KERO-334648 format. One record per residue (C-alpha): residue in one letter; residue number from 1; z, x, y. Coordinates in Angstrom, 3 decimals. Example, Ala and Ser with C-alpha at 12.3 -4.5 7.8 and 13.67 -1.06 7.14 Angstrom:
2
+---------+-----+----------+----------+----------+
| residuo | num |        w |        u |        v |
+---------+-----+----------+----------+----------+
|       a |   1 |    7.800 |   12.300 |   -4.500 |
|       s |   2 |    7.140 |   13.670 |   -1.060 |
+---------+-----+----------+----------+----------+
END
This chain:
370
+---------+-----+----------+----------+----------+
| residuo | num |        w |        u |        v |
+---------+-----+----------+----------+----------+
|       m |   1 |   37.400 |   79.371 |   63.463 |
|       a |   2 |   38.808 |   82.549 |   65.024 |
|       s |   3 |   37.682 |   85.904 |   63.717 |
|       a |   4 |   40.066 |   88.512 |   62.325 |
|       s |   5 |   39.887 |   90.504 |   65.574 |
|       d |   6 |   40.609 |   87.368 |   67.628 |
|       i |   7 |   43.674 |   86.590 |   65.494 |
|       a |   8 |   44.883 |   90.179 |   65.890 |
|       s |   9 |   44.435 |   89.970 |   69.681 |
|       i |  10 |   46.302 |   86.664 |   69.873 |
|       l |  11 |   49.240 |   88.021 |   67.872 |
|       a |  12 |   49.299 |   91.271 |   69.866 |
|       s |  13 |   49.506 |   89.314 |   73.123 |
|       v |  14 |   52.456 |   87.285 |   71.799 |
|       v |  15 |   54.560 |   89.668 |   69.700 |
|       g |  16 |   52.793 |   93.026 |   70.020 |
|       e |  17 |   51.317 |   95.105 |   67.236 |
|       s |  18 |   52.950 |   95.669 |   63.848 |
|       d |  19 |   55.992 |   97.943 |   63.838 |
|       e |  20 |   55.868 |  101.361 |   62.221 |
|       q |  21 |   56.526 |  101.105 |   58.491 |
|       s |  22 |   59.864 |  102.339 |   57.137 |
|       t |  23 |   58.343 |  105.132 |   55.062 |
|       v |  24 |   60.391 |  108.208 |   54.204 |
|       t |  25 |   58.558 |  111.430 |   55.005 |
|       h |  26 |   61.498 |  113.759 |   55.628 |
|       f |  27 |   63.932 |  115.008 |   52.978 |
|       l |  28 |   67.001 |  117.244 |   52.765 |
|       d |  29 |   66.746 |  119.902 |   50.069 |
|       t |  30 |   69.523 |  119.747 |   47.470 |
|       g |  31 |   68.875 |  123.388 |   46.598 |
|       y |  32 |   67.673 |  122.608 |   43.080 |
|       p |  33 |   63.972 |  121.659 |   42.605 |
|       p |  34 |   64.393 |  119.480 |   39.444 |
|       l |  35 |   66.982 |  117.364 |   41.286 |
|       n |  36 |   64.658 |  117.147 |   44.309 |
|       h |  37 |   61.969 |  115.899 |   41.927 |
|       a |  38 |   64.264 |  113.279 |   40.393 |
|       l |  39 |   64.987 |  111.997 |   43.899 |
|       a |  40 |   61.538 |  112.163 |   45.518 |
|       h |  41 |   58.965 |  113.131 |   42.850 |
|       r |  42 |   58.336 |  116.481 |   44.524 |
|       w |  43 |   59.935 |  119.891 |   44.112 |
|       d |  44 |   60.570 |  120.151 |   47.865 |
|       g |  45 |   61.939 |  116.594 |   48.129 |
|       g |  46 |   65.604 |  115.667 |   48.022 |
|       l |  47 |   67.778 |  113.202 |   49.923 |
|       p |  48 |   65.854 |  110.931 |   52.321 |
|       v |  49 |   66.352 |  111.069 |   56.077 |
|       k |  50 |   66.626 |  107.699 |   57.885 |
|       r |  51 |   68.306 |  106.242 |   54.828 |
|       i |  52 |   71.828 |  105.776 |   53.398 |
|       v |  53 |   72.665 |  107.474 |   50.098 |
|       e |  54 |   75.612 |  107.201 |   47.702 |
|       i |  55 |   76.766 |  110.048 |   45.446 |
|       y |  56 |   79.476 |  108.994 |   43.023 |
|       g |  57 |   81.186 |  110.297 |   39.932 |
|       p |  58 |   84.517 |  111.401 |   38.468 |
|       e |  59 |   86.733 |  114.002 |   40.080 |
|       s |  60 |   85.344 |  117.543 |   40.345 |
|       s |  61 |   81.800 |  116.505 |   39.432 |
|       g |  62 |   80.091 |  118.272 |   42.344 |
|       k |  63 |   79.793 |  115.395 |   44.829 |
|       t |  64 |   80.973 |  117.349 |   47.866 |
|       a |  65 |   79.035 |  120.473 |   46.852 |
|       l |  66 |   75.806 |  118.470 |   46.641 |
|       a |  67 |   76.467 |  116.813 |   50.007 |
|       t |  68 |   77.229 |  120.239 |   51.496 |
|       a |  69 |   73.860 |  121.542 |   50.322 |
|       a |  70 |   72.198 |  118.657 |   52.171 |
|       m |  71 |   74.197 |  119.363 |   55.347 |
|       a |  72 |   73.246 |  123.033 |   55.187 |
|       d |  73 |   69.556 |  122.146 |   54.874 |
|       a |  74 |   69.748 |  119.799 |   57.871 |
|       q |  75 |   71.115 |  122.721 |   59.874 |
|       r |  76 |   68.362 |  125.050 |   58.618 |
|       q |  77 |   65.811 |  122.508 |   59.829 |
|       g |  78 |   67.243 |  122.725 |   63.339 |
|       g |  79 |   69.417 |  119.649 |   62.966 |
|       f |  80 |   73.103 |  118.834 |   62.932 |
|       a |  81 |   75.743 |  118.057 |   60.282 |
|       g |  82 |   78.889 |  115.963 |   60.543 |
|       f |  83 |   81.682 |  115.295 |   58.079 |
|       s |  84 |   84.152 |  112.391 |   58.128 |
|       d |  85 |   87.008 |  113.555 |   55.930 |
|       h |  86 |   88.859 |  110.423 |   54.864 |
|       e |  87 |   90.302 |  112.170 |   51.801 |
|       r |  88 |   91.602 |  115.027 |   53.996 |
|       s |  89 |   90.464 |  117.608 |   51.454 |
|       f |  90 |   87.258 |  119.307 |   52.649 |
|       d |  91 |   87.312 |  123.081 |   52.016 |
|       q |  92 |   85.405 |  124.676 |   54.898 |
|       p |  93 |   85.368 |  128.229 |   53.429 |
|       q |  94 |   83.822 |  126.779 |   50.271 |
|       g |  95 |   81.312 |  124.954 |   52.459 |
|       v |  96 |   80.373 |  128.203 |   54.169 |
|       n |  97 |   80.012 |  129.790 |   50.725 |
|       l |  98 |   77.467 |  127.072 |   49.921 |
|       g |  99 |   75.432 |  127.822 |   53.059 |
|       l | 100 |   77.043 |  125.538 |   55.644 |
|       s | 101 |   77.339 |  126.765 |   59.240 |
|       t | 102 |   80.537 |  125.739 |   61.045 |
|       d | 103 |   79.228 |  126.739 |   64.481 |
|       p | 104 |   80.141 |  123.929 |   66.932 |
|       n | 105 |   76.503 |  123.523 |   67.977 |
|       k | 106 |   75.569 |  122.683 |   64.373 |
|       w | 107 |   78.669 |  121.099 |   62.861 |
|       l | 108 |   81.402 |  118.567 |   63.575 |
|       y | 109 |   84.392 |  117.929 |   61.348 |
|       k | 110 |   86.526 |  114.841 |   62.014 |
|       k | 111 |   89.305 |  112.906 |   60.270 |
|       p | 112 |   88.841 |  109.262 |   61.325 |
|       k | 113 |   91.595 |  106.820 |   60.450 |
|       t | 114 |   89.437 |  103.794 |   59.707 |
|       f | 115 |   86.086 |  102.735 |   58.281 |
|       e | 116 |   84.950 |  101.263 |   61.605 |
|       e | 117 |   85.998 |  104.348 |   63.575 |
|       s | 118 |   84.053 |  106.579 |   61.200 |
|       l | 119 |   80.779 |  104.643 |   61.453 |
|       a | 120 |   81.094 |  104.409 |   65.239 |
|       l | 121 |   81.750 |  108.143 |   65.463 |
|       c | 122 |   78.594 |  108.966 |   63.511 |
|       v | 123 |   76.452 |  106.692 |   65.703 |
|       k | 124 |   78.082 |  107.935 |   68.929 |
|       v | 125 |   77.506 |  111.612 |   68.105 |
|       a | 126 |   73.930 |  111.068 |   66.911 |
|       t | 127 |   73.084 |  108.991 |   69.994 |
|       a | 128 |   74.506 |  111.660 |   72.318 |
|       l | 129 |   72.500 |  114.404 |   70.579 |
|       r | 130 |   69.274 |  112.397 |   70.786 |
|       l | 131 |   69.701 |  111.309 |   74.430 |
|       a | 132 |   70.540 |  114.854 |   75.529 |
|       k | 133 |   67.667 |  116.235 |   73.427 |
|       a | 134 |   70.169 |  118.791 |   72.170 |
|       i | 135 |   68.191 |  119.213 |   68.955 |
|       p | 136 |   64.438 |  118.806 |   68.288 |
|       e | 137 |   63.309 |  115.191 |   68.113 |
|       d | 138 |   62.232 |  115.456 |   64.476 |
|       a | 139 |   65.274 |  117.505 |   63.374 |
|       p | 140 |   67.497 |  115.583 |   60.943 |
|       i | 141 |   71.146 |  114.695 |   61.338 |
|       c | 142 |   73.151 |  114.664 |   58.111 |
|       w | 143 |   76.494 |  112.865 |   58.130 |
|       v | 144 |   78.783 |  112.803 |   55.112 |
|       f | 145 |   81.583 |  110.282 |   54.555 |
|       d | 146 |   84.179 |  111.447 |   52.023 |
|       s | 147 |   84.798 |  109.024 |   50.536 |
|       l | 148 |   83.943 |  105.327 |   50.757 |
|       a | 149 |   86.854 |  104.614 |   48.404 |
|       f | 150 |   89.263 |  106.182 |   50.918 |
|       m | 151 |   87.869 |  104.503 |   54.052 |
|       v | 152 |   90.524 |  102.099 |   55.375 |
|       p | 153 |   89.240 |   99.084 |   57.339 |
|       n | 154 |   90.853 |   98.220 |   60.683 |
|       s | 155 |   92.270 |   95.003 |   59.244 |
|       a | 156 |   94.112 |   96.905 |   56.513 |
|       l | 157 |   95.641 |   99.491 |   58.863 |
|       y | 158 |   96.285 |   97.488 |   62.030 |
|       e | 159 |   97.517 |   94.085 |   63.046 |
|       m | 160 |   94.550 |   92.485 |   64.789 |
|       k | 161 |   94.425 |   89.657 |   67.321 |
|       a | 162 |   91.174 |   88.301 |   68.755 |
|       g | 163 |   89.371 |   91.313 |   67.305 |
|       k | 164 |   91.660 |   93.807 |   69.062 |
|       v | 165 |   94.299 |   96.152 |   67.679 |
|       v | 166 |   97.858 |   95.021 |   68.357 |
|       k | 167 |   99.784 |   97.667 |   66.421 |
|       e | 168 |   99.662 |   99.654 |   63.216 |
|       k | 169 |  100.903 |   97.741 |   60.200 |
|       d | 170 |  104.152 |   98.604 |   58.539 |
|       p | 171 |  103.497 |   99.517 |   54.880 |
|       n | 172 |  105.655 |   96.548 |   53.849 |
|       d | 173 |  103.286 |   94.213 |   55.705 |
|       r | 174 |  100.278 |   95.105 |   53.595 |
|       s | 175 |   99.259 |   92.562 |   50.965 |
|       m | 176 |   96.754 |   91.866 |   48.201 |
|       h | 177 |   94.468 |   90.518 |   50.937 |
|       d | 178 |   93.997 |   94.109 |   52.119 |
|       n | 179 |   92.560 |   95.074 |   48.715 |
|       t | 180 |   89.339 |   93.211 |   49.501 |
|       a | 181 |   89.194 |   94.298 |   53.147 |
|       l | 182 |   86.785 |   97.187 |   52.482 |
|       a | 183 |   84.230 |   94.899 |   50.837 |
|       r | 184 |   84.359 |   92.571 |   53.839 |
|       a | 185 |   84.025 |   95.527 |   56.226 |
|       t | 186 |   80.946 |   96.939 |   54.487 |
|       s | 187 |   79.374 |   93.477 |   54.484 |
|       a | 188 |   80.001 |   93.116 |   58.221 |
|       h | 189 |   78.998 |   96.604 |   59.393 |
|       f | 190 |   76.506 |   98.184 |   56.982 |
|       p | 191 |   73.439 |   96.106 |   57.999 |
|       a | 192 |   73.728 |   97.244 |   61.632 |
|       f | 193 |   74.649 |  100.785 |   60.603 |
|       a | 194 |   71.473 |  101.019 |   58.494 |
|       q | 195 |   69.426 |  100.288 |   61.616 |
|       h | 196 |   71.181 |  103.065 |   63.549 |
|       v | 197 |   70.557 |  105.467 |   60.669 |
|       e | 198 |   66.819 |  104.832 |   60.843 |
|       d | 199 |   66.575 |  104.853 |   64.637 |
|       l | 200 |   68.570 |  108.082 |   65.021 |
|       n | 201 |   66.941 |  110.011 |   62.151 |
|       i | 202 |   70.126 |  110.319 |   60.101 |
|       c | 203 |   70.684 |  110.924 |   56.412 |
|       a | 204 |   74.040 |  109.188 |   55.841 |
|       i | 205 |   75.725 |  110.241 |   52.607 |
|       f | 206 |   78.669 |  108.273 |   51.242 |
|       l | 207 |   80.608 |  109.994 |   48.497 |
|       n | 208 |   82.357 |  107.564 |   46.195 |
|       q | 209 |   84.628 |  107.293 |   43.197 |
|       i | 210 |   84.451 |  105.313 |   39.958 |
|       r | 211 |   86.452 |  102.240 |   39.005 |
|       m | 212 |   86.384 |  100.162 |   35.802 |
|       n | 213 |   85.911 |   96.406 |   35.731 |
|       i | 214 |   88.695 |   95.058 |   33.534 |
|       g | 215 |   87.636 |   92.756 |   30.728 |
|       v | 216 |   84.012 |   93.886 |   30.450 |
|       v | 217 |   83.142 |   93.898 |   26.738 |
|       y | 218 |   79.352 |   94.111 |   26.850 |
|       g | 219 |   77.491 |   96.235 |   29.343 |
|       n | 220 |   78.707 |   98.941 |   31.677 |
|       p | 221 |   82.259 |   98.397 |   33.027 |
|       e | 222 |   81.754 |  101.174 |   35.582 |
|       t | 223 |   81.681 |  100.202 |   39.260 |
|       t | 224 |   82.291 |  101.767 |   42.680 |
|       p | 225 |   84.584 |  100.670 |   45.544 |
|       g | 226 |   83.180 |   98.969 |   48.624 |
|       g | 227 |   81.960 |   95.637 |   47.306 |
|       k | 228 |   78.415 |   94.512 |   46.583 |
|       t | 229 |   76.809 |   95.161 |   49.989 |
|       p | 230 |   76.601 |   98.976 |   49.633 |
|       k | 231 |   74.629 |   98.627 |   46.409 |
|       y | 232 |   71.957 |   96.733 |   48.359 |
|       v | 233 |   72.040 |   98.918 |   51.467 |
|       f | 234 |   71.933 |  102.329 |   49.780 |
|       s | 235 |   68.385 |  103.620 |   49.259 |
|       q | 236 |   69.554 |  105.996 |   46.561 |
|       r | 237 |   72.584 |  105.894 |   44.281 |
|       i | 238 |   73.250 |  109.102 |   42.358 |
|       s | 239 |   75.671 |  109.142 |   39.440 |
|       l | 240 |   77.137 |  112.544 |   38.542 |
|       g | 241 |   78.796 |  113.689 |   35.345 |
|       t | 242 |   80.082 |  117.087 |   34.316 |
|       s | 243 |   80.733 |  119.252 |   31.291 |
|       k | 244 |   82.742 |  122.462 |   31.213 |
|       i | 245 |   80.910 |  125.714 |   30.467 |
|       t | 246 |   83.219 |  127.936 |   28.449 |
|       k | 247 |   83.064 |  131.322 |   26.791 |
|       g | 248 |   85.193 |  132.118 |   23.768 |
|       e | 249 |   87.360 |  129.870 |   21.648 |
|       g | 250 |   90.900 |  128.563 |   21.581 |
|       e | 251 |   93.439 |  130.345 |   23.774 |
|       n | 252 |   90.890 |  133.025 |   24.629 |
|       a | 253 |   88.377 |  130.529 |   26.050 |
|       i | 254 |   87.374 |  131.123 |   29.660 |
|       v | 255 |   85.945 |  128.369 |   31.865 |
|       l | 256 |   82.870 |  129.830 |   33.566 |
|       g | 257 |   81.872 |  126.707 |   35.451 |
|       a | 258 |   80.395 |  123.288 |   34.872 |
|       q | 259 |   77.066 |  121.791 |   33.948 |
|       i | 260 |   76.387 |  118.847 |   36.227 |
|       k | 261 |   74.080 |  116.012 |   35.242 |
|       a | 262 |   72.684 |  113.610 |   37.818 |
|       k | 263 |   71.150 |  110.227 |   37.165 |
|       v | 264 |   69.420 |  108.403 |   40.029 |
|       v | 265 |   70.561 |  104.882 |   39.175 |
|       k | 266 |   68.843 |  103.385 |   42.244 |
|       n | 267 |   65.885 |  104.804 |   44.123 |
|       k | 268 |   63.875 |  103.033 |   46.840 |
|       v | 269 |   61.987 |  106.246 |   47.604 |
|       s | 270 |   60.625 |  107.126 |   44.173 |
|       r | 271 |   60.931 |  106.103 |   40.524 |
|       p | 272 |   64.542 |  105.337 |   39.520 |
|       f | 273 |   66.547 |  106.500 |   36.502 |
|       e | 274 |   65.263 |  110.090 |   36.506 |
|       t | 275 |   67.817 |  112.751 |   35.583 |
|       a | 276 |   68.422 |  116.435 |   36.249 |
|       k | 277 |   70.906 |  119.074 |   35.079 |
|       w | 278 |   72.125 |  122.238 |   36.755 |
|       r | 279 |   74.977 |  124.730 |   36.642 |
|       f | 280 |   77.857 |  125.184 |   39.062 |
|       e | 281 |   79.578 |  128.506 |   38.361 |
|       f | 282 |   82.980 |  129.781 |   39.428 |
|       q | 283 |   83.355 |  133.129 |   41.168 |
|       d | 284 |   86.157 |  135.680 |   40.935 |
|       n | 285 |   87.557 |  134.563 |   44.317 |
|       g | 286 |   88.081 |  131.027 |   42.991 |
|       q | 287 |   85.147 |  129.494 |   44.832 |
|       g | 288 |   81.972 |  128.239 |   43.245 |
|       h | 289 |   78.236 |  128.170 |   43.849 |
|       f | 290 |   75.120 |  126.434 |   42.593 |
|       a | 291 |   73.656 |  128.751 |   39.960 |
|       v | 292 |   70.086 |  127.929 |   40.961 |
|       a | 293 |   68.451 |  130.916 |   39.261 |
|       r | 294 |   70.194 |  130.411 |   35.921 |
|       s | 295 |   69.647 |  126.640 |   36.076 |
|       l | 296 |   65.921 |  127.125 |   36.718 |
|       i | 297 |   65.692 |  129.613 |   33.856 |
|       d | 298 |   67.260 |  127.054 |   31.506 |
|       f | 299 |   64.867 |  124.417 |   32.873 |
|       l | 300 |   61.776 |  126.607 |   32.397 |
|       i | 301 |   62.871 |  127.478 |   28.861 |
|       a | 302 |   63.231 |  123.769 |   28.040 |
|       e | 303 |   59.741 |  123.164 |   29.469 |
|       k | 304 |   58.420 |  126.062 |   27.323 |
|       i | 305 |   57.184 |  127.892 |   30.407 |
|       l | 306 |   59.505 |  130.845 |   29.851 |
|       k | 307 |   59.434 |  132.075 |   26.265 |
|       q | 308 |   62.759 |  132.438 |   24.465 |
|       t | 309 |   63.170 |  134.422 |   21.266 |
|       g | 310 |   66.657 |  134.115 |   19.858 |
|       a | 311 |   69.044 |  134.914 |   22.723 |
|       y | 312 |   66.368 |  136.721 |   24.759 |
|       v | 313 |   64.112 |  135.359 |   27.492 |
|       q | 314 |   60.818 |  137.030 |   28.348 |
|       w | 315 |   60.276 |  137.550 |   32.080 |
|       t | 316 |   56.953 |  137.945 |   33.902 |
|       d | 317 |   57.220 |  141.745 |   33.655 |
|       g | 318 |   56.977 |  141.444 |   29.865 |
|       k | 319 |   60.561 |  142.583 |   29.337 |
|       k | 320 |   63.200 |  140.533 |   27.539 |
|       y | 321 |   66.628 |  139.724 |   28.949 |
|       f | 322 |   69.663 |  137.637 |   28.166 |
|       a | 323 |   69.514 |  134.495 |   30.312 |
|       t | 324 |   72.566 |  135.559 |   32.329 |
|       a | 325 |   71.178 |  139.055 |   32.910 |
|       l | 326 |   67.812 |  137.632 |   33.968 |
|       a | 327 |   69.518 |  135.304 |   36.447 |
|       q | 328 |   71.406 |  138.271 |   37.916 |
|       k | 329 |   68.130 |  140.189 |   38.209 |
|       v | 330 |   66.433 |  137.271 |   40.000 |
|       e | 331 |   69.318 |  136.936 |   42.449 |
|       s | 332 |   69.832 |  140.653 |   43.136 |
|       e | 333 |   66.110 |  141.414 |   43.564 |
|       g | 334 |   65.266 |  138.312 |   45.590 |
|       l | 335 |   62.899 |  136.879 |   42.958 |
|       l | 336 |   63.865 |  133.217 |   43.362 |
|       d | 337 |   60.508 |  132.293 |   44.931 |
|       e | 338 |   58.746 |  133.978 |   41.995 |
|       l | 339 |   60.873 |  131.902 |   39.640 |
|       k | 340 |   60.075 |  128.675 |   41.527 |
|       a | 341 |   56.361 |  129.542 |   41.390 |
|       l | 342 |   56.535 |  129.025 |   37.609 |
|       l | 343 |   57.353 |  125.336 |   38.037 |
|       p | 344 |   54.589 |  122.980 |   36.851 |
|       s | 345 |   52.860 |  120.770 |   39.408 |
|       a | 346 |   55.131 |  117.994 |   40.621 |
|       e | 347 |   52.545 |  115.367 |   39.652 |
|       e | 348 |   52.241 |  116.600 |   36.070 |
|       y | 349 |   55.947 |  117.028 |   35.381 |
|       e | 350 |   57.596 |  114.093 |   33.611 |
|       a | 351 |   61.303 |  114.140 |   34.406 |
|       p | 352 |   63.790 |  112.908 |   31.786 |
|       v | 353 |   64.482 |  109.210 |   32.303 |
|       d | 354 |   67.627 |  107.294 |   31.348 |
|       a | 355 |   67.023 |  103.588 |   31.967 |
|       s | 356 |   70.354 |  102.449 |   30.500 |
|       a | 357 |   72.763 |  100.536 |   32.715 |
|       d | 358 |   75.396 |  103.232 |   32.315 |
|       g | 359 |   76.132 |  106.005 |   34.753 |
|       v | 360 |   76.503 |  109.594 |   33.605 |
|       a | 361 |   79.329 |  110.092 |   31.142 |
|       g | 362 |   80.961 |  113.442 |   30.497 |
|       e | 363 |   79.484 |  115.472 |   27.685 |
|       a | 364 |   80.941 |  117.943 |   25.204 |
|       e | 365 |   81.910 |  121.381 |   26.404 |
|       i | 366 |   79.140 |  123.939 |   26.454 |
|       d | 367 |   79.913 |  127.219 |   24.700 |
|       e | 368 |   78.219 |  130.060 |   26.549 |
|       a | 369 |   76.845 |  132.611 |   24.133 |
|       a | 370 |   74.872 |  134.891 |   26.454 |
+---------+-----+----------+----------+----------+
END
């Protein structure tokens, strides 16, 4: 009977040694440590590179802002970011406000017409960057598709013959058959695309919308466009919900921003169903930003790490501040690292878990007192 080493030698001579395991070791920072923890069980985690991720939710729930944070981090790590704008609505100034660089050596913005064109574009650009060694070998590429719901398959846009485009369809020629074309396209192309994503060190982020399954009485009627294949292919699926943050009442109420809640409904990188909350605040110029300092202060208060007495929060200097004033102090004096240092160890922290089948529903408005 052959020994273990003999068996290993025989197999190595026939098929070679075992391939490298598909283990995620590289993440893109979302900008908010509790969300990073919900995604990867570490404060410096986030969205996994070499994997495909879905971020979905209702309108204006922070999907694009979260994806932009990931693109900006890929650039900070020496990598590259690309954006396929199928909804034709990306706000580049807002992206820059969130930390994105639009320098051509770090960023590519395209408006592909079809699902197939968009995937091919991502692979073509990433392959060219890797072959030319234009960026460091271990630097990530982050590519965002906005959104899967708006990606039109070739068969729905063009008349095809023998797999080739004949002409663009007249709107009157489209039929109910085209309604299921996206599901067939994801089934045909996503398995191969997932291999390219791993080989080319890409974090592919698909933003998506919500639909309701008609006739569902028991269970969650919520679903997302694209068919069943994406739900298997995506390594993480992140459901977002939002609540308005207001100040004042009635006609005098002012909307200051939104509190966003994320639930990781699927996670092949860490434990699923963990949740996180953070603030997205509006600025006087109409743009918005992740209120990381204020969100972390709220988080540390909830964890009883920062002491709150009434409306006041005690800072490390022993002085007491309103939460908003303390956040302004942290931002203006560059104390964010000091604030992050108060986080408990990632191993000890138990993130809130929501194991229900539902996504994240909208919550009541939040009245800002201080």
